[in-house]
PATISE-107739 format. One record per residue (C-alpha): x, y, z. Coordinates in pm, whole numbers, plus 50000, padded with zeros to 5 digits. Example, Ala and Ser with C-alpha at 12.3 -4.5 7.8 and 13.67 -1.06 7.14 Angstrom:
2
512304955050780
513674989450714
***
This chain:
817
840684035535529
840394060135791
838714029936032
841034004835938
844024028736011
842124036036352
841793998336418
845193990836305
846974016736515
844564006136830
845883970736776
849403981836829
851503980437158
851474018037166
851904036037506
849094061037628
849474096937632
851324113137928
849184138338159
850884171238014
849334159137656
846114152837816
846334190237953
847084200437597
844344182037444
842164199537696
843174233937583
842844226637202
838964212037283
838194243337482
839434265337199
837434244636911
834334250737167
834814286537166
835324291136778
832344270536739
830294292236982
831934324136814
833664332837185
837094349637141
837214342936779
839424366436693
841954358036986
842024323436866
842734330536490
845234352636618
846884327036812
846604301336507
848624325936292
851254327436526
851464289436586
851394285536198
854334311936164
856234289436401
857764257636260
856494225036400
858624207236609
856814172436663
853694154436499
851414162736787
852014202336722
851344199536362
848134179036417
846954204736656
847674234836464
846284220136147
842854200336336
842444234936465
841724249736139
838434256535941
840464245435625
841454211235755
842224184935509
842214150135654
844084133035351
846824158735370
846954156935738
847194116635723
850104118435452
851674144635629
851774124236002
852954095135789
855204107735592
857364121935846
856884107836167
857834072836299
855634043336405
855914049536768
854734085536720
852254078536483
850524059036743
851034085436992
849314108536765
846394087236713
845794081437068
846014118537094
843234125936840
841134096937013
841024112237332
840634147137184
837304134237014
836214113337359
836464149937512
834924171137279
832024147837249
831874151837638
832014187537607
829224186637357
826894165337587
827134187937875
826594222337650
823574204937526
822104194837863
822874228038003
821214245837696
818084220037709
817694230538106
817504268438007
815334262637721
812964242237979
813244266538254
811594297737972
809154276337859
807944273038213
808164313738281
806254318937925
803284294738056
802904315638401
803224349038224
800234333437967
798204320438264
798684353338462
797814375638188
794644355738115
793774361838490
794444400838464
791914403138162
788604412138374
790634438538578
792214454138296
788504454638130
787234474538464
789864500738418
789724506538060
785654511238133
786564537638435
788754557738231
785664562137997
783284575238258
785934598738370
786574611838022
782514614737988
782374633538331
785344657138251
783794670037914
780164670738105
782054693338374
783714717238129
780714720637954
778534733538269
781694758738365
782734772338011
779914800138062
781264809238362
784954811238351
785324846038235
783234856038524
785584836838744
788884851838599
787484884738660
786454879439043
790154869139082
791544900338939
789454920539152
790614897939468
794084901639359
793604939939330
791884944939673
794704923739854
796964949639724
794794979839819
794354960340187
797974962340190
798225002640105
795435006240372
797324986240635
800695001640559
800225027540903
799664998041080
802354973640958
804885001841002
803975007341354
804154968641420
807614969641289
808635004441521
807444983941801
809154953941733
812224970941638
811954953341260
813084986441089
814744969840785
811524950840732
809644985040789
811595002540536
811024975340277
807244977440321
807545014640315
809305013639972
806994986439809
803945008339884
805255047039853
805535047539507
802065034939457
800915060139697
802505090939580
801275081839224
797425079139365
797645103039606
794925128839458
792835098239569
791745111139945
791845079340110
795335064739986
796745103440046
795765097740412
797425065740423
800135083040257
800615108840531
799935082140811
802745058940673
805075089240639
804465101940996
805605065141110
808535065540904
809695097641072
809545081941389
811415050941258
813775076441113
814145088941507
814265052341637
816905041841390
819135076641443
819185069841814
819775036941788
822735039841586
824525057341846
823815030142089
827165013142228
824764983342303
824444979741921
826244946441759
828734959541465
826484940741227
823324957541363
825064996041365
825924989540962
822194973440917
820805003541090
822815031540876
821805013040558
818195013840648
818835051640746
820185056240406
817535037340240
815125060340424
816615091140231
818775106740528
822015124940432
825075102940392
827455122840581
825045124640888
824765089040905
828345081440870
829155107341146
826295092041391
827515055641312
831045064441414
829875082641721
828405050141809
830655027541714
833385049941916
830985044442253
831175007242164
834725003642121
835415021942453
832774997842636
834674968042455
838504984042572
837374989842938
835854956242936
839484942742809
841224959443094
838094952343346
840384930243565
843034956443583
840294984943676
838774963143956
841954955544072
843464989044043
846875001044093
849174975344260
848784980644632
851814997744736
852024991545136
852615028445311
855425031845563
853195043845880
856485054546054
859145069245814
861865065746096
861005029746080
863475017145800
862834979945837
859064985945750
860255006145424
862674976145349
859604954345367
858074971245057
858504947144778
858234948744399
855284938144210
855174902544123
856514894443794
854114863843739
851334888643804
852134914243612
852834892443284
849484874643320
847774909843362
849544921043035
849324891142817
845594886142917
844694923642832
846384919742488
844924888242396
841314902542473
842214933042248
843254913041977
840544889842009
837554911242050
838174949042042
840144948641730
837914926941512
835054951941627
837474983841483
837934960641163
833954957441115
833314993241190
835924999340912
834274979940696
830624993240754
832025029940727
833355019040365
829995002840290
828125034740380
830145057140214
829995035739890
828515055539601
828175087639836
830525113839767
829385134440034
831075113540307
834755124440383
836705091040418
839165110340646
836675104540885
837485069440918
841315076840968
840545102341223
838445074441425
840695046441416
843585072541509
841475081541842
840625047841918
844235036541889
845305067942091
842505053442373
844175019642354
847775034342389
846735055242709
845365020542864
848465002942749
850645028042886
848965029343232
849014990743250
852494992643216
853255019943430
851545001643709
852554966943661
856234971443483
856214936143323
859254919043197
860474928942848
859724894842691
856104891642788
855674930842679
857384921042355
855284890642292
852024907642389
852564940942223
853404921341918
850174902841909
848394934441925
850424950641676
849774923441424
846184926041475
846264961241413
847984959441085
844494948540954
842804979240993
842645005440697
845765028140689
847545012740979
850895028140859
849605061540934
849475056941305
851025020041383
854545038741397
853725062641706
851815035941867
854445014441886
856835045142002
854575054042292
854355020942397
857695016342376
858535046142551
856005039442827
857635005842904
861485021442902
859745048343147
858415018043379
861945002243374
863605035143461
861095040543735
861805000943842
865165007243851
865545037744052
863215024744291
865154990544320
868235014844372
866335032944662
865494999144829
868734989444821
869785017245017
867245013945240
868644980045360
871814994845349
870455018645630
868614990445849
872024974845853
874055006045957
871085014346235
871624977346362
875704988246376
876634952246271
879884964246075
880684996346212
884445003546220
884944966546094
885844950145778
882164942945756
881694976145665
883494975245290
882024939145226
878874952945305
879474983045057
880984961044798
877984938944797
875704968844743
877554983844487
877454952844324
873834947644359
873074985644189
875464978843921
873444944443842
870114963743893
871474989343625
872394964243354
869104944743387
867024976943328
869354983543047
869334950342893
865584951642934
864954983842768
867554970642439
864844940342447
862184961842317
863924962341960
861944935441895
859274959241883
860534989941674
861964962141368
861834983541087
859805014641229
862295043441211
860065062141426
859665040441722
863445031141682
864275066141771
861475067542064
863535033642200
866995052242176
865755081742371
864135060842636
867465040442677
869585075042703
867115087142967
867025054443125
871095059043151
870595094343290
868575084243540
870955057743652
873325084843642
871535109543834
869635085644084
872435084444350
872445125744307
868525126744343
868315104544624
871215124044814
869655157644771
866075143244887
867805119645200
869675152345316
866775176945268
868615198945022
867805212744661
870495207144426
872795233644340
871775260044093
874435246243832
873425208443862
869935212643917
868535217243543
870155186743473
868755162643710
865615145043545
862485134543747
863705100643806
862175088444122
860625056944106
858435041144382
856925068244571
857055050944908
860425038744879
861535075744803
859445088145060
860975064445303
864405069645201
863815106445259
862465104045603
864735078145738
866535083846042
869905101046016
872915075546075
876625084846042
877715051345928
874835052445614
875885089545540
879405076545502
878475045745327
876735069145080
879795087145031
881755059344953
879085047744725
879125082344553
882435087244503
882385054144263
878685056544121
879675070743771
882695048243753
881425014943879
877445017843817
876945044743540
879645030743317
878584996443366
875115008643251
876725028642974
878814999142837
875794971942838
873995000042615
876525003942367
877644965942374
876794954442015
873834931142006
875614898441891
872154889841691
870674883542078
867874908341943
868794933342179
868724960941925
871104987241795
873744996242030
873125033942205
875995054742282
875725086242527
877965120642422
881205128542604
879165158642716
876505142642904
879045117543076
880735147343213
877345157443363
876775125143510
879905125643707
879915161443786
876195154743944
877585126344134
880545145044255
878675175344373
876125150844561
878975131744715
880225164544852
876835176944940
876365145245158
879815144745312
879315181445386
875805173445592
877645143445779
880135171645912
877475192645991
875705165546188
879015155046356
879575192246423
876195200546570
876755172546798
879745186746957
878435219946967
875365207347214
878325186047423
880335223447456
877035236947539
876035214547820
879525213247953
879965252448015
876715254248152
877795226948399
881145245748467
879735266348805
881495246149103
880075265049404
881925296149597
884055274149777
886125265749483
887015298249346
890635299449419
890685260349361
892845252949042
891275226248823
892435191848860
892005177048514
890395185948205
886725183248150
884735155748029
883965171747725
887575170347592
887665134647608
884155134247458
885145156147177
888545142447098
887135104947098
884095117146877
886555132146637
888885101246635
886045079246559
885005103346290
888715103946137
888915063046157
885615060545978
886585084245698
889655069345640
888075031845577
885375051945347
887695075645139
890925054445179
892875083745309
894435068245637
896085094245890
899865095745932
900605098246248
902685131046356
905735135146514
906715156946800
908295181446594
905125192546449
903915205946803
904285240146848
903625241547215
900615248247395
898225270147246
900765292247065
901545310647356
905055317847229
903165342246968
903495378347007
900515400247126
900405412346763
900395373746597
897445368546871
895445395546781
895465386446396
894785353746434
891835358646675
890595381346433
890715355746123
888895329446371
886225355246400
885845357346026
886305317245989
883245305545809
882035274646033
880095261545773
882655262645474
882545236845187
884055202845271
886785190145052
886505149544989
889545143245236
889685127445545
891665157345711
889555185245536
886205166345651
887615164146035
888735199546027
884915206445902
883525189846203
886015203046464
885675239546329
881775235846347
882035224246741
885005252646774
882775278646656
879775268846860
882295267147169
883435301647094
879655315347085
878595300247388
881695312347572
880795344647491
877475343547627
878375336147957
880445353248282
883215333948417
884965332248727
888875326848803
888525288448844
886075287348541
888155307948314
891165283748428
889155254148309
888175272747995
891995280947921
893345243748002
890175228247823
890955249647511
894955247347499
894315207747534
891865206347239
893725226247026
896845204347116
894785173547031
893245184246728
896595185846561
896905148846500
893895152746295
894175181646048
896985197445870
898725226745989
896685253345830
893495237245937
895175234046290
895905269546332
892525281946256
891175255446503
893405271946748
892645306046656
888975300046743
890075283447079
892125315247176
889415337347092
886755316147321
889435320747570
890175357347545
886275365047529
885755343947855
888745366247996
887125396747915
883905383848082
885645373448429
884345392548741
887935380448922
890635395948730
889965397948366
892745388148129
894995388748438
893245360448600
894925337848329
897325310248419
900635315048236
901935301047957
904385279048113
901715269548397
899175260248164
901705238547909
902645220548203
899045213148316
897985204547950
900945181247906
900145161948206
896585159548143
897225149847786
898895113447869
895845104848069
893265107147775
892325077247630
890725076247252
889955038347255
***
């Protein structure tokens, strides 16, 4: 019926299956083949169950699901398809089944062909193997016979040597014992070779292995001799190790190994530890010197000597150390310390702890003392380098921080690190302080050079130059204070080091405040006053600059310029430095502010005031002595010869105009320096020439007071007082020179007129009280000359009216410009 139905179905005009239907058939065919061969059976079964659970949508789907099942019912399937499908669907389903059958037949043929090919190849391989095994059979028989002969020979050998095996074993045991004895007897020679080669560890190892056996059998003469020789060699090795342990050329590892070897020999642990630290101390110092080797070869920074102290231009050419070279020197030295010296110190500490382990006799405080001494040695080198090079604060902080971080790895670093940093900070502040004072001295040397050239004498250029100098000095002071405050990065968190820094900044402020006083006293060649000398610190910086400034040629303009600076030093320079030190840090890393007590500020101002007064007094002394020298030369040249005895003087001596002109120049300079201009005097202030209207008693009293007048009295910081001091020195010398000479009538008249004219002109520069004292000195000089006149004595003097008329006429002809 199936064939008839198939034939009938084929005969119908039905459409062929579409390409999509062919793909579905191929998938079903592959599923059937997999199920047949057991491939993915479980997966196929699961897919079939899922397909059965889904409702069929078409005849193809129903047919496909049923045909793939093992429980396929052909008749039931036929009835289902005929009953539920149309004729067209039945024809399509029939064609699909026919295509599936053809595909399945083709796949079956392909599988059978492949299996057949594999079967043929396997049969070929079996045949080749059988032929090969048949060819190997003679060789296998030969190998079997060889093994049989080997077994026979082995039995023969065992039978022949069985009787001698015990003798061989005894001989081997005796041989081992003989070798051990040979090692014992060769022990002295072995130790000698190790001693010559420096292999002390191997020597100790060999001795340790043999010493027990030798001591156990020392009742045997030969072994006792060997033991004595070995102990003698070990004594030499012990001495060599002790000498080697103290050598500075030994590396850290070798030193530790030598110390451990000495302990193995039986040396006292405390002695070994001390000897170990002694040798490491020498090695540490050698390494430290090598770290500063470049600085040792270079030496201190060459500071050119000024061959001629009187030549300020040579002194001005003294230049400060190069900042770049100073930074490089300190950075390189600290880098070598952190990478070479500190690791060696740490290795020494580790070796000491290894030696001290399990030895209660070793005092561990020795390590702390050793480390402290070595760090002090490092501090000495660094402080010397800082003092000589004076590097910038930034370089100093970074370099010392590198060393400090490396030192923190040492045992008990907290017990010496604070002191180390504090001393470094103190040395750095001292170097900054010295350099600051040195720069100030050089600035004054440059000012002296300009004063010597006279390029701004009695001009506005002097004020401009002084203002520039003051600004430069204040800037140097401020830079120095900021440099010291920048060292706070080293002292952060360390109370001891912070105290050192605060003290160093206070010392810097004191040095800046006292710098002018110290330089001034050295410049004028005098010691400070007794009440200010203990307050002056040793603030001299560069020795060359200080020496050059102390020995420069004196110049009036320079002296007065220093007076101008001294009056403003505390207010413009010291105060600026103190303000910089007391300013809040503001997070810029400058450290906490440092303030100066009111008492210290008062001492600073007092020192500057007294130094300024002493400098002005020195200026007046120099000018007064110059006037005295002029008076001496004028009196020596006053002899006009015998023919001019009765001739009245025709005019004042040249010295009068010279003295008054010099006094006028000094007065103008003081007016500019002290800001104290001279007020012109009216005619009412003139009391008549030379006070001839006074009574004899008044004149005697005035001359007596003049004789007691001190020429070198203290000089006030005023224009009139300074000019009065200059004239007082000159007139006092004029009086003393007049007392030493003998006058004729004409020279007495010249003396009288010159003295009267000087007294009258001096009133224009000084106040009334000082003018009266000066007039008294001149009157005393005239009285002394009259007493020594050989032609009439006092009676030879001109009358008051005649002298006044002459002086008034001469005065009009004197020009001060």
